C-alpha positions in Angstrom: 55.5 -14.9 102.0 55.3 -16.6 105.3 52.4 -19.1 103.9 55.0 -20.0 101.0 57.6 -20.8 103.6 55.5 -23.0 105.5 54.5 -24.7 102.4 57.9 -25.4 101.7 58.7 -26.5 105.1 55.8 -29.0 104.7 57.2 -30.5 101.5 60.2 -30.8 103.0 59.1 -32.6 105.9 57.0 -35.0 103.7 60.1 -35.9 101.5 62.1 -36.7 104.5 59.4 -38.8 105.9 59.0 -40.6 102.8 62.7 -41.3 102.2 62.9 -42.6 106.0 59.9 -44.8 105.7 60.2 -46.2 102.2 63.3 -48.0 102.5 63.5 -48.5 106.0 64.0 -52.3 106.7 64.6 -52.0 110.5 62.6 -54.2 112.8 61.7 -53.8 116.7 61.7 -57.1 118.9 59.9 -57.4 122.0 60.4 -60.3 124.2 57.8 -61.2 126.6 58.9 -64.9 127.7 57.9 -67.3 126.3 56.7 -64.7 123.5 58.4 -62.8 120.9 56.9 -59.9 118.7 58.4 -58.6 115.9 57.4 -55.1 114.7 58.7 -52.7 112.2 60.4 -49.4 112.9 57.7 -47.4 111.2 54.9 -49.4 112.8 56.6 -48.3 116.2 57.3 -44.6 115.1 53.6 -44.4 114.5 52.6 -45.8 117.7 54.8 -43.7 119.6 53.6 -40.5 117.8 50.2 -41.7 118.2 50.4 -42.4 121.8 51.8 -39.1 122.2 49.4 -37.4 120.6 46.4 -39.1 122.4 48.2 -38.5 125.8 48.7 -34.9 125.1 45.1 -34.6 124.3 43.7 -36.2 127.1 45.8 -34.2 129.6 44.6 -30.9 127.9 41.1 -32.2 128.0 41.5 -32.9 132.0 43.1 -29.6 132.2 40.0 -27.8 130.6 37.8 -29.9 132.6 39.4 -28.8 136.0 39.5 -25.1 134.9 35.8 -25.0 134.5 35.0 -23.7 138.1 37.8 -21.2 137.9 36.8 -19.8 134.8 33.1 -19.5 135.7 34.4 -17.8 138.9 36.2 -15.2 136.7 33.1 -15.2 134.3 31.3 -14.0 137.2 33.6 -11.4 138.5 33.8 -10.1 135.1 30.3 -9.3 134.9 30.2 -7.7 138.5 33.5 -5.5 137.0 31.6 -4.5 133.9 28.0 -3.8 135.8 30.4 -1.6 138.3 32.0 0.1 135.5 28.7 0.6 133.7 27.3 2.3 136.9 30.3 4.7 137.1 29.9 5.5 133.4 26.2 6.4 134.2 27.1 8.4 137.0 29.2 10.3 134.9 26.9 10.7 132.0 23.9 11.5 134.3 26.1 14.3 135.9 26.9 15.9 132.3 23.2 15.6 131.5 22.1 17.3 134.5 20.4 14.4 136.1 21.9 15.0 139.3 19.9 12.5 141.4 20.1 9.7 138.7 24.0 10.4 138.9 24.4 10.3 142.7 22.3 7.0 142.7 24.4 5.2 139.9 27.7 6.5 141.8 26.3 4.9 145.2 25.5 1.7 143.0 29.2 1.6 141.4 30.5 1.9 145.3 28.2 -0.9 146.5 29.3 -3.4 143.9 33.2 -2.5 144.4 32.5 -2.9 148.0 30.5 -6.5 147.2 33.6 -7.4 145.0 36.1 -6.6 147.8 34.6 -8.2 150.5 34.5 -11.5 148.0 38.3 -10.9 147.9 37.8 -10.0 143.9 38.7 -6.6 144.3 39.9 -4.8 141.3 43.7 -3.3 141.2 42.5 0.1 140.6 39.7 -0.1 143.4 40.7 2.9 145.3 41.0 5.3 142.4 37.3 4.0 141.4 36.0 4.5 144.7 37.6 8.1 145.1 36.2 8.9 141.6 33.0 7.4 142.5 32.9 9.8 145.8 33.4 12.6 143.6 30.8 12.3 141.2 28.4 11.8 144.1 30.0 14.9 145.8 29.5 16.9 142.6 26.0 15.9 142.2 25.0 16.5 145.6 26.8 20.2 145.4 24.5 20.6 142.5 21.6 19.7 144.7 22.4 21.8 147.4 22.8 18.9 149.7 26.2 20.1 151.4 26.2 17.3 154.4 26.1 14.7 151.8 28.7 16.5 149.7 31.4 16.9 152.4 30.8 13.0 153.3 31.5 11.9 149.5 34.3 14.6 149.5 35.6 13.0 152.7 35.8 9.8 151.6 37.3 10.8 148.5 40.0 12.5 150.2 40.6 9.1 152.4 40.8 6.8 149.2 43.4 9.5 147.8 46.1 9.8 150.1 48.9 12.7 149.9 51.5 10.3 150.0 49.9 7.7 147.4 50.7 6.8 144.1 50.9 9.6 141.4 47.3 9.0 140.3 46.5 9.2 143.7 48.0 12.6 144.5 46.5 13.5 141.3 43.1 12.6 142.0 43.6 14.4 145.4 44.7 17.6 144.1 41.5 17.8 141.8 39.2 16.9 144.7 41.1 19.9 146.7 40.2 22.1 143.7 37.0 21.0 143.0 36.4 21.6 147.0 37.5 25.2 146.8 35.4 25.7 143.6 32.2 24.4 145.5 33.4 26.6 148.2 33.6 29.6 146.2 30.0 28.8 144.5 28.9 28.9 148.6 30.4 32.5 148.8 33.0 31.2 151.2 36.1 32.8 150.1 38.0 31.6 153.5 37.3 28.1 152.9 38.1 28.1 149.0 41.5 29.7 150.2 42.1 27.1 152.7 41.6 24.2 150.3 43.9 25.8 147.9 46.4 26.3 150.7 46.5 22.6 151.4 47.6 22.1 147.7 51.1 21.3 147.2 53.3 24.3 145.9 53.4 22.9 142.4 49.5 22.2 142.4 48.9 25.6 143.5 50.4 27.4 140.7 48.1 25.7 138.0 46.2 27.8 135.8 43.0 26.3 137.2 44.2 26.4 140.8 45.0 30.4 140.3 42.1 31.0 138.5 40.0 29.8 141.9 42.3 31.5 143.7 41.7 35.2 142.1 37.9 34.9 142.1 38.5 33.7 145.7 40.6 36.7 146.9 38.1 39.2 145.1 35.7 37.8 147.1 37.2 38.1 150.4 38.2 41.5 149.3 41.9 40.8 149.7 43.1 42.9 146.8 46.7 42.6 147.1 46.7 38.9 146.9 44.4 39.0 144.2 46.5 41.7 142.0 49.3 39.2 142.7 47.3 36.4 141.4 46.3 38.4 138.3 49.6 39.0 137.6 50.7 35.3 137.6 47.7 34.6 135.5 48.8 36.8 133.0 52.3 35.4 133.0 51.1 31.7 132.4 48.9 33.3 129.4 45.6 32.3 131.1 43.9 35.6 129.4 44.4 37.3 126.6 46.6 40.5 126.7 43.6 42.8 127.0 41.9 41.1 129.5 44.8 40.7 131.7 45.6 44.3 131.5 41.9 45.0 132.2 42.0 42.8 135.6 45.3 44.2 136.7 44.0 47.6 136.1 40.7 47.0 138.0 42.6 45.6 141.1 45.1 48.2 141.0 42.4 50.7 140.9 40.8 49.2 143.8 44.2 49.0 145.8 44.8 52.7 145.1 41.1 53.3 146.4 41.8 51.6 149.6 44.6 54.2 150.6 43.5 56.1 153.7 46.8 58.6 153.9 49.1 59.8 151.3 51.8 57.4 152.8 49.8 54.6 152.2 49.0 55.6 149.0 52.7 56.0 148.1 53.7 52.6 149.3 51.1 51.1 147.1 52.2 53.0 144.1 55.7 52.0 144.6 54.8 48.2 145.0 53.1 48.5 141.4 54.9 47.1 138.6 56.4 49.8 136.0 54.5 48.8 133.5 51.5 49.0 135.8 52.7 52.6 136.4 52.8 53.3 133.2 49.0 52.8 132.3 47.6 56.4 131.7 44.4 55.3 133.9 46.3 54.4 136.6 48.9 57.1 137.0 45.9 59.6 136.4 43.7 57.9 139.1 46.6 57.7 141.5 47.6 61.4 141.0 44.0 62.2 141.6 43.7 60.2 144.7 46.9 61.6 146.1 45.4 65.1 145.6 42.2 64.5 146.9 44.4 63.0 150.2 45.9 66.3 150.3 49.2 65.0 148.8 52.1 67.3 147.6 51.1 68.8 144.6 54.7 68.5 143.0 54.4 64.5 143.5 50.9 64.7 141.9 52.7 66.3 138.8 55.4 64.0 138.8 53.4 61.0 138.8 51.3 62.6 135.9 54.5 63.5 133.9 55.0 60.1 131.9 51.2 60.5 130.8 51.6 63.9 130.0 55.0 63.1 127.8 52.8 60.4 125.8 50.2 63.3 125.3 52.8 65.4 123.9 54.9 63.2 122.3 52.3 60.9 120.3 48.5 62.4 120.8 47.1 59.8 118.5 48.5 56.8 120.8 46.6 58.4 124.1 42.6 57.6 124.1 40.6 60.7 124.1 39.2 59.9 127.7 42.7 59.4 129.2 43.9 62.9 127.5 40.5 64.6 129.1 41.2 63.0 132.4 44.8 64.4 132.4 44.0 67.8 131.6 41.3 67.8 134.4 44.0 66.4 136.8 46.6 69.5 135.9 43.8 72.0 136.0 43.2 71.1 139.6 46.4 71.9 140.6 47.2 75.0 138.5 47.0 77.2 141.5 50.5 75.6 142.9 51.9 75.1 139.2 55.7 75.8 139.4 57.7 77.2 136.7 59.0 74.3 135.0 55.2 72.7 134.3 53.9 76.4 133.3 56.9 76.1 130.5 56.0 72.3 129.6 52.5 73.4 129.1 53.2 76.4 126.9 55.8 74.4 124.9 53.4 71.9 124.3 50.3 74.0 123.1 53.0 75.9 120.9 53.9 72.9 119.3 50.7 71.9 118.8 48.5 74.7 118.2 45.6 72.9 116.9 45.0 70.8 119.9 42.0 72.1 121.7 42.9 70.1 124.9 46.4 72.1 125.5 44.8 75.5 124.3 42.2 75.1 127.1 44.8 74.0 129.5 47.1 76.7 128.6 44.5 79.1 128.9 43.6 78.2 132.1 47.2 78.4 133.2 47.6 81.9 131.9 44.4 82.7 133.8 45.6 81.9 136.9 48.7 83.7 136.3 46.5 86.9 135.5 47.6 86.9 132.1 43.8 88.0 130.7 44.3 88.9 127.5 46.5 85.6 126.7 44.1 83.7 128.6 41.0 84.9 127.0 42.3 84.1 123.3 43.3 80.8 124.3 40.2 80.0 125.8 38.3 81.3 123.1 40.1 79.1 120.5 39.5 76.3 122.6 35.7 76.8 123.2 35.2 76.8 119.4 37.2 73.3 119.0 36.9 71.2 122.1 34.9 68.0 121.8 34.1 67.5 125.4 30.8 69.1 126.9 32.3 69.6 130.5 35.6 71.1 129.3 33.7 73.3 126.5 31.4 74.7 129.0 34.1 75.3 131.7 35.7 77.4 128.7 32.9 79.3 127.8 32.2 80.3 131.8 35.4 81.5 132.5 35.2 83.5 129.2 32.1 85.0 130.9 33.8 85.9 134.0 36.3 87.7 131.6 34.0 89.4 130.4 32.2 90.6 133.4 35.7 91.9 134.8 35.8 93.8 131.5 32.5 95.1 132.0 31.3 93.8 128.6 27.9 92.7 129.5 26.5 91.4 126.3 29.7 89.0 125.7 29.1 87.9 129.0 25.9 87.1 128.7 26.5 85.4 125.6 29.4 83.3 127.1 27.1 82.5 130.0 24.4 81.2 127.5 26.7 79.2 125.6 27.7 77.7 128.7 24.2 76.6 130.1 23.9 75.2 126.9 27.0 73.4 126.3 27.5 74.8 122.8 
């Protein structure tokens, strides 16, 4: 469409020129005493146009001739810039390929070429960013080569080229350099240095997923369990891990924190500091209750911590893992000597509500044994011993049945029970 319009415009110009020149009888007279020159108007117009075109072409040729030195300088500068960028790309390529010595040499070559351009007054607009990147690549290669002195030198140079109050790109580059430095300190097993690097980050950058991951590893390495737990919670909220992985990490850190308690007051303080979802984890509740019992805590408090897990076992036995249920039974068994009437009623009601559950039969039988209800204890323990899948509980049931048989003076039954307890049958 555009070509057609240009063609129509060209035809229009040609028609207008033909109409003007064909019937134009005008003349132009030039007087140069004592001479007189008569020229047709068409000739004058042609001469003017030709003179303008010739003058314009001459001026353009002169400008191009004068521009040649500047273009030559620009071409040389472009070649130097291309060589500098090529060296930077080679440094990055070698680093990704594991050729760290070549990577560092290429990064240093890029730095020397940039310095030469800067000294010649031909520096690139992004020179500071390029120098900072080159220093970081050289520092990364030096870290891989275990050359810490060179690494720190290049790192400091990179940080100086990316000021904290510079442009947005420079600030981002500085934050990235600090994160990499924290990661290097973590590789050196220096948790304090890694945390110091992270503490120098702005608040927004410190809450990024990458920074939080490094902080989690550093706090775990430095045995700062409470700080590691808080960081793991943040990572879980940021969906940095899958749900199962986040729960596993939080559970492990909370368990470690519980194990660090040296008295009941400290343990209760740790327990109350946990989030409700964490206190509802069966493994944490059971472990905390066992730890409290081991520290000589109140038996009523121990059972209070176990109550949510017990209710889950009674209401939804299929939702509670088998090993958690067994740990719960062992934890309650350990405190049967101080069992109150309310808990005795809970155990009896749960066993009657689910008479086929061997774990509840065992626990109810042990509760009756502690209350010296020998007949009922023997009945429940016998049923449990025949159905229990756990070797430890089954052996314990047979052992107590053997003791009951000895109390009755039934030597054959006691011997058979002791044999089954020894064999774990």
